[in-house]
C-alpha positions as CSV (number, residue, x, y, z in Angstrom):
1,M,42.0,-16.6,77.7
2,K,45.2,-15.7,76.0
3,N,43.5,-14.9,72.6
4,L,41.2,-12.4,74.4
5,E,44.2,-10.5,75.8
6,R,45.8,-10.4,72.4
7,V,42.6,-9.0,70.8
8,R,42.3,-6.4,73.6
9,W,45.9,-5.3,72.9
10,R,45.4,-5.2,69.1
11,A,42.2,-3.1,69.6
12,R,44.2,-0.3,71.3
13,R,44.2,2.6,68.8
14,G,45.5,6.1,68.3
15,L,41.9,7.5,68.1
16,L,40.3,7.7,71.5
17,E,36.9,7.0,69.9
18,L,38.1,3.7,68.5
19,D,39.7,2.7,71.8
20,I,36.3,3.2,73.5
21,V,34.1,1.6,71.0
22,L,36.3,-1.4,70.3
23,G,37.0,-1.9,74.0
24,R,33.3,-1.9,74.8
25,F,32.5,-4.2,71.9
26,I,35.2,-6.7,73.1
27,E,33.8,-6.7,76.6
28,A,30.1,-7.0,75.5
29,H,30.2,-9.3,72.4
30,Y,33.6,-10.8,71.5
31,A,33.2,-14.0,73.5
32,Q,29.9,-14.7,71.7
33,L,31.4,-14.4,68.2
34,D,31.8,-17.5,66.1
35,D,35.1,-18.2,64.2
36,A,33.9,-16.2,61.1
37,G,33.0,-13.3,63.3
38,R,36.3,-13.3,65.1
39,Q,38.1,-13.5,61.7
40,A,36.1,-10.5,60.5
41,F,37.0,-8.6,63.6
42,E,40.7,-9.4,63.0
43,V,40.4,-8.0,59.5
44,L,38.9,-4.8,60.9
45,L,41.8,-4.6,63.4
46,D,44.2,-4.7,60.5
47,M,42.8,-1.5,59.1
48,P,44.2,1.9,59.7
49,D,42.4,4.0,62.3
50,N,40.7,6.6,60.0
51,P,39.2,4.2,57.5
52,L,38.1,1.9,60.3
53,W,36.4,4.8,62.2
54,D,34.7,5.9,58.9
55,M,33.2,2.4,58.6
56,I,32.1,2.3,62.2
57,S,30.6,5.8,62.1
58,G,28.8,4.9,58.8
59,R,30.7,7.4,56.6
60,Q,32.2,4.6,54.6
61,E,30.4,1.4,53.4
62,A,31.8,-2.0,54.4
63,A,31.7,-5.0,52.2
64,P,28.4,-6.9,52.6
65,G,28.4,-10.0,54.6
66,E,30.1,-10.9,57.9
67,Q,32.0,-7.6,58.1
68,Q,28.8,-5.6,57.6
69,A,27.0,-7.6,60.3
70,L,29.9,-7.1,62.7
71,L,30.0,-3.4,62.1
72,E,26.3,-3.1,62.9
73,K,27.0,-5.0,66.2
74,I,29.9,-2.7,67.0
75,R,27.7,0.4,66.4
76,T,25.3,-0.8,69.1
77,V,27.8,-0.4,72.0
């Protein structure tokens, strides 16, 4: 799946913690995401490392909706 390889590449980050968490999420849950979930994940991947890590770790709130649900799923890995 070419798209999956592209997502794996985009998920590689400068912060080791992000590399680990995003990689585990992709392996465990990405294939089950619907189009809205995949789009929300793409938006997260567009974010700089520190704000993204703050959202994943719960130090910064995400917008309610699809992004919030996705972050909760990411936190479980």
